[in-house]
Phi, psi and omega in degrees: 000141190273138171263102185296326189300328182261356181286145186237119173280110186272314184219155181215127167236130178248126175228187184226130179236129179258185185264117182297318182300328176269008182079006176289159180244197178238157171246116181257122174289159189269339181208165173287160176293139175283117185271130166259169174306308186289327176289327174292316183292316180300318189280324174307307178299322179294313183285320198262329183306326171299344186252003182282353178246358187286137175242340181278132174243147181237171176216152190280142179223169171202147179309324181261300181199139181307332179293349181264000174270113190309316186282335175292317166302310185301305179308315172307312176300313180301316186296319187285326180212100188283000175282346178272008188301307185296314183297330174286333176294329169299322179294317177303313184299317184285326170300320179292319182296319183292335183272350188262070187235037180230140180300335173291336188285137186267150164297149179201171177267138181248119179253123183235122195236162170238116188251139159261175164054033183262154181239125179228118185048044178079344172267141181277127192223159163262161182211144178249126173248145178229123185228129179247117177260120184241344178256156177238121185254144178281144170213151183259146175235119185265123179231147184264125176212128178053041179068031174214165175253139176238157180233133177234142175264132177228173180236141172199190183276122176285142180266006183272340185209123183271143184276303183216147176186157180213150173239129177253123192241127176273101183257167176296337180261015184105183183286140177229154190232132166248146183220135171242137179216099178261005165245065192280018171303330181239044188298322177308313184291319175297308190271313185284306195277309181285295180292319184057066183230162179220165186289147168284120179282070176253195189287338175296298186308308190295307185294323178286324174292326172295320180284332169302314188300314181298318178297313184297312178293323174303316179292312189280324185243306190290322183263025176305319185259321176223142184292337181298314189293318183297316177298315184295316180296317175301320181293317179290323178297305181305309182293334174296312183293320175300330184271004183229130168297321174236139179259124164255131181303321184293312182299313178301317177299318183298321188287307190273349183235129184264359179222155188292334183290318185286323176303312175302321187292315175299315177300311178292330175297315185298320181299306181299319174304316187297317181290321183294315183262005178053054172245170169221116183258120181291163178288337176203142187210157176278139180280123174274113178299321182298316177292320183299313179295317174306306185301312187307323183291346186260353180298129184260089186268060178224146179241118183256117178273153171292354184254029176062030177239134189239130177253122183236129187243145174223082192260128163282320174260113182296344180284348187302318175303320178292319190275327197243350184241130178234131176255145176196187181228131187261102183303322187289323182271337179078033181219149176291163176208155170253127175251124179248124182262139176202167176273303178200160184286137176263129175266000000 
């Protein structure tokens, strides 16, 4: 995670990149932007805040050899000689333009930055930022003129939401990459074609991938007949991971599944899940508490019924659903039902 408070924006280049497929071009600035203290602070917050809660880390890759990855080489050149920043920013622009060869890719302003005095996971690092702004938001400009106020409509870049961005960090373990993409309709072009990055297989990656596997298995297999079973399994999965510093997939299966057939189904599903999403989930891994808390906030503990009734659950004890919620079928009405047990209403 990035410490925004200590980061210092040292250099900034702004260019514009078009869609190569549509015959659009690029606009190359002739010099870097002159920064004031106020502008530097505003831009630092805009560029870096989206990364303050990012847990996934990436590294540069290439099918043949890492030396053939353009951004890896450009980044190493900038870190070794920051006076080459601006000329290398143009190389980044041209590389992005070469990858902008799909009709859905939008023209945008390209911001390339150099940061000093950053802290990532307690380590002081330098960083190169690459940010693309594709959307223009409308805003009002009120002006005083001839003893009256007039209002004009203009369009500009909103400082509230970053479209696309990455941070390339020079760490003791080599170059690491953080990525944000709020317009992920073209995620393949940004991560695979332009950045050419893959996940760093650390505890954040392993925990996130395993919990995604559990939620997917709950939806596709466990909850095939009832949403209650899906919610019940997800809650028990979260509680198991929460209660262990290291998770063994075999131990997980032994605790959550009572029969060998379901254990086999989970093992087969895991293999198919890894192939479909191009993931690798280890047989055992250290648990990331940051990712666990993030995943817990995404759990949807609600059952929507076709009678315009919604049941919402908030269980500290994952066994509560099995103890206090009963599902059945009423022959006389020809309808399913849920029966909920309780001692008294809580006000």
